[in-house]
PDBQT receptor file of N, H, CA, C and O in Angstrom, charges set to zero:
ATOM      1  N   MET A   1     106.989  98.852 107.856  1.00  0.00    +0.000 N 
ATOM      2  CA  MET A   1     107.192  98.760 106.419  1.00  0.00    +0.000 C 
ATOM      3  C   MET A   1     106.884  97.323 105.996  1.00  0.00    +0.000 C 
ATOM      4  O   MET A   1     107.339  96.372 106.632  1.00  0.00    +0.000 OA
ATOM      5  N   ASP A   2     106.124  97.174 104.941  1.00  0.00    +0.000 N 
ATOM      6  H   ASP A   2     105.754  97.946 104.425  1.00  0.00    +0.000 HD
ATOM      7  CA  ASP A   2     105.755  95.823 104.540  1.00  0.00    +0.000 C 
ATOM      8  C   ASP A   2     106.840  95.168 103.688  1.00  0.00    +0.000 C 
ATOM      9  O   ASP A   2     107.804  95.811 103.272  1.00  0.00    +0.000 OA
ATOM     10  N   ALA A   3     106.659  93.893 103.445  1.00  0.00    +0.000 N 
ATOM     11  H   ALA A   3     105.876  93.371 103.783  1.00  0.00    +0.000 HD
ATOM     12  CA  ALA A   3     107.671  93.090 102.746  1.00  0.00    +0.000 C 
ATOM     13  C   ALA A   3     107.935  93.584 101.331  1.00  0.00    +0.000 C 
ATOM     14  O   ALA A   3     109.081  93.579 100.881  1.00  0.00    +0.000 OA
ATOM     15  N   LYS A   4     106.900  94.009 100.628  1.00  0.00    +0.000 N 
ATOM     16  H   LYS A   4     105.969  94.014 100.994  1.00  0.00    +0.000 HD
ATOM     17  CA  LYS A   4     107.072  94.453  99.238  1.00  0.00    +0.000 C 
ATOM     18  C   LYS A   4     107.936  95.708  99.169  1.00  0.00    +0.000 C 
ATOM     19  O   LYS A   4     108.825  95.812  98.324  1.00  0.00    +0.000 OA
ATOM     20  N   VAL A   5     107.672  96.651 100.057  1.00  0.00    +0.000 N 
ATOM     21  H   VAL A   5     106.950  96.566 100.744  1.00  0.00    +0.000 HD
ATOM     22  CA  VAL A   5     108.468  97.879 100.085  1.00  0.00    +0.000 C 
ATOM     23  C   VAL A   5     109.910  97.552 100.453  1.00  0.00    +0.000 C 
ATOM     24  O   VAL A   5     110.840  98.104  99.866  1.00  0.00    +0.000 OA
ATOM     25  N   SER A   6     110.100  96.657 101.422  1.00  0.00    +0.000 N 
ATOM     26  H   SER A   6     109.344  96.209 101.899  1.00  0.00    +0.000 HD
ATOM     27  CA  SER A   6     111.455  96.243 101.800  1.00  0.00    +0.000 C 
ATOM     28  C   SER A   6     112.187  95.616 100.624  1.00  0.00    +0.000 C 
ATOM     29  O   SER A   6     113.373  95.869 100.417  1.00  0.00    +0.000 OA
ATOM     30  N   GLU A   7     111.477  94.798  99.856  1.00  0.00    +0.000 N 
ATOM     31  H   GLU A   7     110.513  94.593 100.025  1.00  0.00    +0.000 HD
ATOM     32  CA  GLU A   7     112.078  94.166  98.680  1.00  0.00    +0.000 C 
ATOM     33  C   GLU A   7     112.529  95.221  97.669  1.00  0.00    +0.000 C 
ATOM     34  O   GLU A   7     113.627  95.129  97.120  1.00  0.00    +0.000 OA
ATOM     35  N   ILE A   8     111.694  96.204  97.428  1.00  0.00    +0.000 N 
ATOM     36  H   ILE A   8     110.802  96.278  97.874  1.00  0.00    +0.000 HD
ATOM     37  CA  ILE A   8     112.035  97.264  96.479  1.00  0.00    +0.000 C 
ATOM     38  C   ILE A   8     113.239  98.057  96.982  1.00  0.00    +0.000 C 
ATOM     39  O   ILE A   8     114.128  98.396  96.201  1.00  0.00    +0.000 OA
ATOM     40  N   LEU A   9     113.274  98.354  98.275  1.00  0.00    +0.000 N 
ATOM     41  H   LEU A   9     112.552  98.079  98.910  1.00  0.00    +0.000 HD
ATOM     42  CA  LEU A   9     114.409  99.089  98.825  1.00  0.00    +0.000 C 
ATOM     43  C   LEU A   9     115.699  98.284  98.724  1.00  0.00    +0.000 C 
ATOM     44  O   LEU A   9     116.760  98.848  98.457  1.00  0.00    +0.000 OA
ATOM     45  N   ARG A  10     115.620  96.971  98.934  1.00  0.00    +0.000 N 
ATOM     46  H   ARG A  10     114.758  96.513  99.151  1.00  0.00    +0.000 HD
ATOM     47  CA  ARG A  10     116.808  96.114  98.764  1.00  0.00    +0.000 C 
ATOM     48  C   ARG A  10     117.293  96.168  97.327  1.00  0.00    +0.000 C 
ATOM     49  O   ARG A  10     118.497  96.230  97.075  1.00  0.00    +0.000 OA
ATOM     50  N   MET A  11     116.353  96.144  96.375  1.00  0.00    +0.000 N 
ATOM     51  H   MET A  11     115.375  96.093  96.579  1.00  0.00    +0.000 HD
ATOM     52  CA  MET A  11     116.735  96.225  94.964  1.00  0.00    +0.000 C 
ATOM     53  C   MET A  11     117.437  97.545  94.672  1.00  0.00    +0.000 C 
ATOM     54  O   MET A  11     118.416  97.584  93.926  1.00  0.00    +0.000 OA
ATOM     55  N   LEU A  12     116.936  98.620  95.260  1.00  0.00    +0.000 N 
ATOM     56  H   LEU A  12     116.141  98.589  95.866  1.00  0.00    +0.000 HD
ATOM     57  CA  LEU A  12     117.571  99.921  95.047  1.00  0.00    +0.000 C 
ATOM     58  C   LEU A  12     118.970  99.950  95.649  1.00  0.00    +0.000 C 
ATOM     59  O   LEU A  12     119.885 100.537  95.072  1.00  0.00    +0.000 OA
ATOM     60  N   ASP A  13     119.139  99.317  96.810  1.00  0.00    +0.000 N 
ATOM     61  H   ASP A  13     118.395  98.840  97.279  1.00  0.00    +0.000 HD
ATOM     62  CA  ASP A  13     120.463  99.240  97.432  1.00  0.00    +0.000 C 
ATOM     63  C   ASP A  13     121.435  98.452  96.568  1.00  0.00    +0.000 C 
ATOM     64  O   ASP A  13     122.623  98.770  96.513  1.00  0.00    +0.000 OA
ATOM     65  N   ASN A  14     120.933  97.429  95.899  1.00  0.00    +0.000 N 
ATOM     66  H   ASN A  14     119.968  97.171  95.944  1.00  0.00    +0.000 HD
ATOM     67  CA  ASN A  14     121.768  96.568  95.060  1.00  0.00    +0.000 C 
ATOM     68  C   ASN A  14     121.621  96.923  93.586  1.00  0.00    +0.000 C 
ATOM     69  O   ASN A  14     121.746  96.060  92.716  1.00  0.00    +0.000 OA
ATOM     70  N   TYR A  15     121.357  98.186  93.312  1.00  0.00    +0.000 N 
ATOM     71  H   TYR A  15     121.255  98.887  94.018  1.00  0.00    +0.000 HD
ATOM     72  CA  TYR A  15     121.103  98.666  91.959  1.00  0.00    +0.000 C 
ATOM     73  C   TYR A  15     122.218  98.247  91.003  1.00  0.00    +0.000 C 
ATOM     74  O   TYR A  15     123.401  98.474  91.258  1.00  0.00    +0.000 OA
ATOM     75  N   GLU A  16     121.810  97.635  89.909  1.00  0.00    +0.000 N 
ATOM     76  H   GLU A  16     120.850  97.451  89.702  1.00  0.00    +0.000 HD
ATOM     77  CA  GLU A  16     122.772  97.195  88.898  1.00  0.00    +0.000 C 
ATOM     78  C   GLU A  16     122.307  97.611  87.507  1.00  0.00    +0.000 C 
ATOM     79  O   GLU A  16     122.482  96.858  86.549  1.00  0.00    +0.000 OA
ATOM     80  N   GLY A  17     121.723  98.786  87.383  1.00  0.00    +0.000 N 
ATOM     81  H   GLY A  17     121.581  99.398  88.162  1.00  0.00    +0.000 HD
ATOM     82  CA  GLY A  17     121.275  99.267  86.084  1.00  0.00    +0.000 C 
ATOM     83  C   GLY A  17     119.921  98.740  85.659  1.00  0.00    +0.000 C 
ATOM     84  O   GLY A  17     119.588  98.762  84.474  1.00  0.00    +0.000 OA
ATOM     85  N   ASN A  18     119.141  98.270  86.607  1.00  0.00    +0.000 N 
ATOM     86  H   ASN A  18     119.411  98.252  87.569  1.00  0.00    +0.000 HD
ATOM     87  CA  ASN A  18     117.833  97.687  86.318  1.00  0.00    +0.000 C 
ATOM     88  C   ASN A  18     116.712  98.675  86.602  1.00  0.00    +0.000 C 
ATOM     89  O   ASN A  18     115.687  98.299  87.170  1.00  0.00    +0.000 OA
ATOM     90  N   GLU A  19     116.891  99.930  86.215  1.00  0.00    +0.000 N 
ATOM     91  H   GLU A  19     117.724 100.235  85.753  1.00  0.00    +0.000 HD
ATOM     92  CA  GLU A  19     115.908 100.937  86.593  1.00  0.00    +0.000 C 
ATOM     93  C   GLU A  19     114.523 100.673  86.024  1.00  0.00    +0.000 C 
ATOM     94  O   GLU A  19     113.530 100.987  86.679  1.00  0.00    +0.000 OA
ATOM     95  N   LYS A  20     114.424 100.109  84.831  1.00  0.00    +0.000 N 
ATOM     96  H   LYS A  20     115.231  99.854  84.299  1.00  0.00    +0.000 HD
ATOM     97  CA  LYS A  20     113.106  99.843  84.245  1.00  0.00    +0.000 C 
ATOM     98  C   LYS A  20     112.338  98.831  85.094  1.00  0.00    +0.000 C 
ATOM     99  O   LYS A  20     111.155  99.027  85.372  1.00  0.00    +0.000 OA
ATOM    100  N   GLU A  21     112.992  97.766  85.499  1.00  0.00    +0.000 N 
ATOM    101  H   GLU A  21     113.953  97.607  85.272  1.00  0.00    +0.000 HD
ATOM    102  CA  GLU A  21     112.338  96.748  86.331  1.00  0.00    +0.000 C 
ATOM    103  C   GLU A  21     111.922  97.337  87.678  1.00  0.00    +0.000 C 
ATOM    104  O   GLU A  21     110.816  97.083  88.155  1.00  0.00    +0.000 OA
ATOM    105  N   ILE A  22     112.802  98.117  88.285  1.00  0.00    +0.000 N 
ATOM    106  H   ILE A  22     113.701  98.324  87.898  1.00  0.00    +0.000 HD
ATOM    107  CA  ILE A  22     112.488  98.733  89.573  1.00  0.00    +0.000 C 
ATOM    108  C   ILE A  22     111.312  99.694  89.423  1.00  0.00    +0.000 C 
ATOM    109  O   ILE A  22     110.401  99.693  90.252  1.00  0.00    +0.000 OA
ATOM    110  N   PHE A  23     111.326 100.508  88.377  1.00  0.00    +0.000 N 
ATOM    111  H   PHE A  23     112.065 100.508  87.704  1.00  0.00    +0.000 HD
ATOM    112  CA  PHE A  23     110.242 101.456  88.136  1.00  0.00    +0.000 C 
ATOM    113  C   PHE A  23     108.917 100.724  87.944  1.00  0.00    +0.000 C 
ATOM    114  O   PHE A  23     107.892 101.145  88.479  1.00  0.00    +0.000 OA
ATOM    115  N   GLU A  24     108.934  99.631  87.185  1.00  0.00    +0.000 N 
ATOM    116  H   GLU A  24     109.767  99.289  86.750  1.00  0.00    +0.000 HD
ATOM    117  CA  GLU A  24     107.709  98.862  86.956  1.00  0.00    +0.000 C 
ATOM    118  C   GLU A  24     107.191  98.257  88.254  1.00  0.00    +0.000 C 
ATOM    119  O   GLU A  24     105.982  98.228  88.483  1.00  0.00    +0.000 OA
ATOM    120  N   MET A  25     108.096  97.771  89.110  1.00  0.00    +0.000 N 
ATOM    121  H   MET A  25     109.079  97.794  88.924  1.00  0.00    +0.000 HD
ATOM    122  CA  MET A  25     107.677  97.236  90.409  1.00  0.00    +0.000 C 
ATOM    123  C   MET A  25     107.039  98.332  91.255  1.00  0.00    +0.000 C 
ATOM    124  O   MET A  25     106.011  98.112  91.896  1.00  0.00    +0.000 OA
ATOM    125  N   LEU A  26     107.653  99.510  91.252  1.00  0.00    +0.000 N 
ATOM    126  H   LEU A  26     108.488  99.688  90.731  1.00  0.00    +0.000 HD
ATOM    127  CA  LEU A  26     107.094 100.622  92.016  1.00  0.00    +0.000 C 
ATOM    128  C   LEU A  26     105.722 101.020  91.487  1.00  0.00    +0.000 C 
ATOM    129  O   LEU A  26     104.811 101.292  92.269  1.00  0.00    +0.000 OA
ATOM    130  N   GLU A  27     105.568 101.057  90.171  1.00  0.00    +0.000 N 
ATOM    131  H   GLU A  27     106.308 100.836  89.536  1.00  0.00    +0.000 HD
ATOM    132  CA  GLU A  27     104.265 101.383  89.581  1.00  0.00    +0.000 C 
ATOM    133  C   GLU A  27     103.201 100.378  89.998  1.00  0.00    +0.000 C 
ATOM    134  O   GLU A  27     102.088 100.762  90.357  1.00  0.00    +0.000 OA
ATOM    135  N   ARG A  28     103.539  99.084  89.953  1.00  0.00    +0.000 N 
ATOM    136  H   ARG A  28     104.444  98.772  89.662  1.00  0.00    +0.000 HD
ATOM    137  CA  ARG A  28     102.573  98.052  90.357  1.00  0.00    +0.000 C 
ATOM    138  C   ARG A  28     102.200  98.205  91.827  1.00  0.00    +0.000 C 
ATOM    139  O   ARG A  28     101.032  98.066  92.191  1.00  0.00    +0.000 OA
ATOM    140  N   GLU A  29     103.180  98.488  92.664  1.00  0.00    +0.000 N 
ATOM    141  H   GLU A  29     104.129  98.600  92.368  1.00  0.00    +0.000 HD
ATOM    142  CA  GLU A  29     102.918  98.644  94.090  1.00  0.00    +0.000 C 
ATOM    143  C   GLU A  29     102.017  99.849  94.346  1.00  0.00    +0.000 C 
ATOM    144  O   GLU A  29     101.083  99.766  95.144  1.00  0.00    +0.000 OA
ATOM    145  N   VAL A  30     102.287 100.954  93.686  1.00  0.00    +0.000 N 
ATOM    146  H   VAL A  30     103.045 101.022  93.038  1.00  0.00    +0.000 HD
ATOM    147  CA  VAL A  30     101.457 102.154  93.846  1.00  0.00    +0.000 C 
ATOM    148  C   VAL A  30     100.032 101.876  93.378  1.00  0.00    +0.000 C 
ATOM    149  O   VAL A  30      99.075 102.265  94.047  1.00  0.00    +0.000 OA
ATOM    150  N   THR A  31      99.883 101.212  92.247  1.00  0.00    +0.000 N 
ATOM    151  H   THR A  31     100.660 100.895  91.703  1.00  0.00    +0.000 HD
ATOM    152  CA  THR A  31      98.561 100.885  91.716  1.00  0.00    +0.000 C 
ATOM    153  C   THR A  31      97.797  99.989  92.686  1.00  0.00    +0.000 C 
ATOM    154  O   THR A  31      96.611 100.205  92.935  1.00  0.00    +0.000 OA
ATOM    155  N   ALA A  32      98.474  98.988  93.229  1.00  0.00    +0.000 N 
ATOM    156  H   ALA A  32      99.437  98.812  93.027  1.00  0.00    +0.000 HD
ATOM    157  CA  ALA A  32      97.829  98.076  94.174  1.00  0.00    +0.000 C 
ATOM    158  C   ALA A  32      97.398  98.812  95.432  1.00  0.00    +0.000 C 
ATOM    159  O   ALA A  32      96.305  98.581  95.949  1.00  0.00    +0.000 OA
ATOM    160  N   ARG A  33      98.249  99.692  95.922  1.00  0.00    +0.000 N 
ATOM    161  H   ARG A  33      99.137  99.880  95.502  1.00  0.00    +0.000 HD
ATOM    162  CA  ARG A  33      97.910 100.435  97.138  1.00  0.00    +0.000 C 
ATOM    163  C   ARG A  33      96.755 101.408  96.897  1.00  0.00    +0.000 C 
ATOM    164  O   ARG A  33      95.910 101.589  97.775  1.00  0.00    +0.000 OA
ATOM    165  N   LYS A  34      96.709 102.030  95.727  1.00  0.00    +0.000 N 
ATOM    166  H   LYS A  34      97.395 101.883  95.014  1.00  0.00    +0.000 HD
ATOM    167  CA  LYS A  34      95.596 102.923  95.402  1.00  0.00    +0.000 C 
ATOM    168  C   LYS A  34      94.287 102.146  95.354  1.00  0.00    +0.000 C 
ATOM    169  O   LYS A  34      93.263 102.614  95.853  1.00  0.00    +0.000 OA
ATOM    170  N   ALA A  35      94.321 100.960  94.754  1.00  0.00    +0.000 N 
ATOM    171  H   ALA A  35      95.152 100.580  94.349  1.00  0.00    +0.000 HD
ATOM    172  CA  ALA A  35      93.117 100.132  94.671  1.00  0.00    +0.000 C 
ATOM    173  C   ALA A  35      92.665  99.711  96.065  1.00  0.00    +0.000 C 
ATOM    174  O   ALA A  35      91.470  99.722  96.361  1.00  0.00    +0.000 OA
ATOM    175  N   LEU A  36      93.605  99.345  96.911  1.00  0.00    +0.000 N 
ATOM    176  H   LEU A  36      94.576  99.336  96.670  1.00  0.00    +0.000 HD
ATOM    177  CA  LEU A  36      93.274  98.950  98.279  1.00  0.00    +0.000 C 
ATOM    178  C   LEU A  36      92.676 100.129  99.040  1.00  0.00    +0.000 C 
ATOM    179  O   LEU A  36      91.679  99.974  99.746  1.00  0.00    +0.000 OA
ATOM    180  N   ARG A  37      93.279 101.298  98.899  1.00  0.00    +0.000 N 
ATOM    181  H   ARG A  37      94.088 101.424  98.326  1.00  0.00    +0.000 HD
ATOM    182  CA  ARG A  37      92.776 102.496  99.570  1.00  0.00    +0.000 C 
ATOM    183  C   ARG A  37      91.349 102.805  99.116  1.00  0.00    +0.000 C 
ATOM    184  O   ARG A  37      90.493 103.151  99.931  1.00  0.00    +0.000 OA
ATOM    185  N   LYS A  38      91.098 102.677  97.810  1.00  0.00    +0.000 N 
ATOM    186  H   LYS A  38      91.793 102.395  97.148  1.00  0.00    +0.000 HD
ATOM    187  CA  LYS A  38      89.764 102.941  97.266  1.00  0.00    +0.000 C 
ATOM    188  C   LYS A  38      88.750 101.941  97.818  1.00  0.00    +0.000 C 
ATOM    189  O   LYS A  38      87.630 102.315  98.166  1.00  0.00    +0.000 OA
ATOM    190  N   SER A  39      89.144 100.672  97.896  1.00  0.00    +0.000 N 
ATOM    191  H   SER A  39      90.054 100.369  97.614  1.00  0.00    +0.000 HD
ATOM    192  CA  SER A  39      88.268  99.630  98.421  1.00  0.00    +0.000 C 
ATOM    193  C   SER A  39      87.933  99.880  99.891  1.00  0.00    +0.000 C 
ATOM    194  O   SER A  39      86.782  99.737 100.302  1.00  0.00    +0.000 OA
ATOM    195  N   ILE A  40      88.927 100.248 100.667  1.00  0.00    +0.000 N 
ATOM    196  H   ILE A  40      89.862 100.364 100.333  1.00  0.00    +0.000 HD
ATOM    197  CA  ILE A  40      88.704 100.526 102.088  1.00  0.00    +0.000 C 
ATOM    198  C   ILE A  40      87.778 101.723 102.249  1.00  0.00    +0.000 C 
ATOM    199  O   ILE A  40      86.882 101.715 103.094  1.00  0.00    +0.000 OA
ATOM    200  N   LYS A  41      87.995 102.748 101.441  1.00  0.00    +0.000 N 
ATOM    201  H   LYS A  41      88.723 102.755 100.755  1.00  0.00    +0.000 HD
ATOM    202  CA  LYS A  41      87.150 103.944 101.513  1.00  0.00    +0.000 C 
ATOM    203  C   LYS A  41      85.696 103.600 101.212  1.00  0.00    +0.000 C 
ATOM    204  O   LYS A  41      84.791 104.075 101.898  1.00  0.00    +0.000 OA
ATOM    205  N   LYS A  42      85.464 102.768 100.179  1.00  0.00    +0.000 N 
ATOM    206  H   LYS A  42      86.199 102.382  99.622  1.00  0.00    +0.000 HD
ATOM    207  CA  LYS A  42      84.097 102.358  99.838  1.00  0.00    +0.000 C 
ATOM    208  C   LYS A  42      83.462 101.565 100.970  1.00  0.00    +0.000 C 
ATOM    209  O   LYS A  42      82.289 101.758 101.287  1.00  0.00    +0.000 OA
ATOM    210  N   ARG A  43      84.239 100.669 101.583  1.00  0.00    +0.000 N 
ATOM    211  H   ARG A  43      85.193 100.512 101.326  1.00  0.00    +0.000 HD
ATOM    212  CA  ARG A  43      83.707  99.872 102.693  1.00  0.00    +0.000 C 
ATOM    213  C   ARG A  43      83.332 100.757 103.869  1.00  0.00    +0.000 C 
ATOM    214  O   ARG A  43      82.280 100.575 104.482  1.00  0.00    +0.000 OA
ATOM    215  N   LEU A  44      84.196 101.718 104.184  1.00  0.00    +0.000 N 
ATOM    216  H   LEU A  44      85.050 101.866 103.686  1.00  0.00    +0.000 HD
ATOM    217  CA  LEU A  44      83.899 102.623 105.292  1.00  0.00    +0.000 C 
ATOM    218  C   LEU A  44      82.651 103.452 105.009  1.00  0.00    +0.000 C 
ATOM    219  O   LEU A  44      81.826 103.656 105.900  1.00  0.00    +0.000 OA
ATOM    220  N   GLN A  45      82.509 103.927 103.778  1.00  0.00    +0.000 N 
ATOM    221  H   GLN A  45      83.179 103.760 103.055  1.00  0.00    +0.000 HD
ATOM    222  CA  GLN A  45      81.315 104.692 103.416  1.00  0.00    +0.000 C 
ATOM    223  C   GLN A  45      80.067 103.829 103.526  1.00  0.00    +0.000 C 
ATOM    224  O   GLN A  45      79.019 104.298 103.970  1.00  0.00    +0.000 OA
ATOM    225  N   SER A  46      80.180 102.575 103.125  1.00  0.00    +0.000 N 
ATOM    226  H   SER A  46      81.031 102.194 102.764  1.00  0.00    +0.000 HD
ATOM    227  CA  SER A  46      79.049 101.656 103.216  1.00  0.00    +0.000 C 
ATOM    228  C   SER A  46      78.648 101.433 104.672  1.00  0.00    +0.000 C 
ATOM    229  O   SER A  46      77.464 101.408 105.005  1.00  0.00    +0.000 OA
ATOM    230  N   ILE A  47      79.646 101.274 105.527  1.00  0.00    +0.000 N 
ATOM    231  H   ILE A  47      80.608 101.294 105.256  1.00  0.00    +0.000 HD
ATOM    232  CA  ILE A  47      79.374 101.082 106.955  1.00  0.00    +0.000 C 
ATOM    233  C   ILE A  47      78.703 102.327 107.528  1.00  0.00    +0.000 C 
ATOM    234  O   ILE A  47      77.734 102.223 108.279  1.00  0.00    +0.000 OA
ATOM    235  N   GLU A  48      79.219 103.501 107.173  1.00  0.00    +0.000 N 
ATOM    236  H   GLU A  48      80.007 103.585 106.563  1.00  0.00    +0.000 HD
ATOM    237  CA  GLU A  48      78.632 104.755 107.662  1.00  0.00    +0.000 C 
ATOM    238  C   GLU A  48      77.194 104.919 107.187  1.00  0.00    +0.000 C 
ATOM    239  O   GLU A  48      76.340 105.372 107.949  1.00  0.00    +0.000 OA
ATOM    240  N   ASN A  49      76.917 104.558 105.943  1.00  0.00    +0.000 N 
ATOM    241  H   ASN A  49      77.611 104.190 105.324  1.00  0.00    +0.000 HD
ATOM    242  CA  ASN A  49      75.569 104.702 105.392  1.00  0.00    +0.000 C 
ATOM    243  C   ASN A  49      74.585 103.720 106.012  1.00  0.00    +0.000 C 
ATOM    244  O   ASN A  49      73.388 103.999 106.072  1.00  0.00    +0.000 OA
ATOM    245  N   ASN A  50      75.073 102.582 106.471  1.00  0.00    +0.000 N 
ATOM    246  H   ASN A  50      76.046 102.356 106.422  1.00  0.00    +0.000 HD
ATOM    247  CA  ASN A  50      74.200 101.571 107.065  1.00  0.00    +0.000 C 
ATOM    248  C   ASN A  50      74.021 101.754 108.564  1.00  0.00    +0.000 C 
ATOM    249  O   ASN A  50      73.255 101.020 109.188  1.00  0.00    +0.000 OA
ATOM    250  N   SER A  51      74.714 102.719 109.151  1.00  0.00    +0.000 N 
ATOM    251  H   SER A  51      75.337 103.316 108.644  1.00  0.00    +0.000 HD
ATOM    252  CA  SER A  51      74.618 102.935 110.603  1.00  0.00    +0.000 C 
ATOM    253  C   SER A  51      73.445 103.809 110.952  1.00  0.00    +0.000 C 
ATOM    254  O   SER A  51      73.215 104.093 112.128  1.00  0.00    +0.000 OA
TER     255      SER A  51
């Protein structure tokens, strides 16, 4: 588990009514991971096409 996910889980454990902030952090993390996944997929396709 990476540091960002651990941070979010700690926030959930210490929940103090900050659901909007937690939700926004989760949205940013999901968006970042989707972008990374898309980038990796494009790189792999490029490597396959050049082989």
